[in-house]
N, C-alpha and C positions, 0 to 999 in steps of 0.2 A: 582518488579511490572513491568512487559513488557507493554509497550504501542508501537500498531502498528498503523502507518497512512498509508492510502491507498489513492492515488492519481490516480484518473483516469477519462476518457472522461465522459460527462454526457451520461446519456440515460439508465442506469439500474433503475428497480423497486425498491421500498422500500424493497419487499419480496427479490429480488436479492442480496440485500445490507446487510440486515439481514443475510440471508445464508451465504453470504461471512464471514461476521464478527464472525458468530457461527463456521465455518470450520477454520478460522485463529486461534480462540481461542482454538478449539481442538488440533490443530497443536503445538500451543505453549504451553499449558499445556503438553502435549506429550513429546516435545522436548525439552523445557526448564526446565522441572520438577517444575512446580509451580501450585498453584490452580487456578481454574477457575476465583474466586474472585479477582485474583490480575491481571487480563489481562482486558485491555482497547483497543478497535478499535475504530479508527474515520476513516471515508471516506470522501474525498475533492475531489468534482466534478471540474475539471479544462477543460475549453472549448479547444477545439483543437490548436487554433490560439494562445492561451496563453501558450501552454504547454513549448516550447524550454525555454521562459522566467522564468515560475513560476516553473516548475519541472527540465528539461533537463539541464539547465545551474547551477542553485544552488545546485540542489540534486543529480545528475547523473555525470555530467562531472567534477565537483568540490569535490565530495566525494570518490573519489578511495580507500581510506584507510577504509570506512565503507560500501561501495556498496558491497553486497555478489550476486547479480544477476542482468545483465543489458540486456535491450532489444537488439535484435540482429539488429535492423534497427528501430529506433525511428519514422521515418515516415510512417511505416507500421503498426504500432500498433493502 
């Protein structure tokens, strides 16, 4: 049962979030070989000024063994 959490800056519309969740679901189903019903996707909006504390430090910097894609420069995202 894959669960994907997307953390990103605020500013996307509900339609964009729905489309993103649908695209992630399709990719997970295709690559992880599971049913669409088994996939859940959540989107958490994090303010830019809270990014380092709430995302970079706990999930990026300290998760090298589980991090498969890192941003090139966190400040430019």
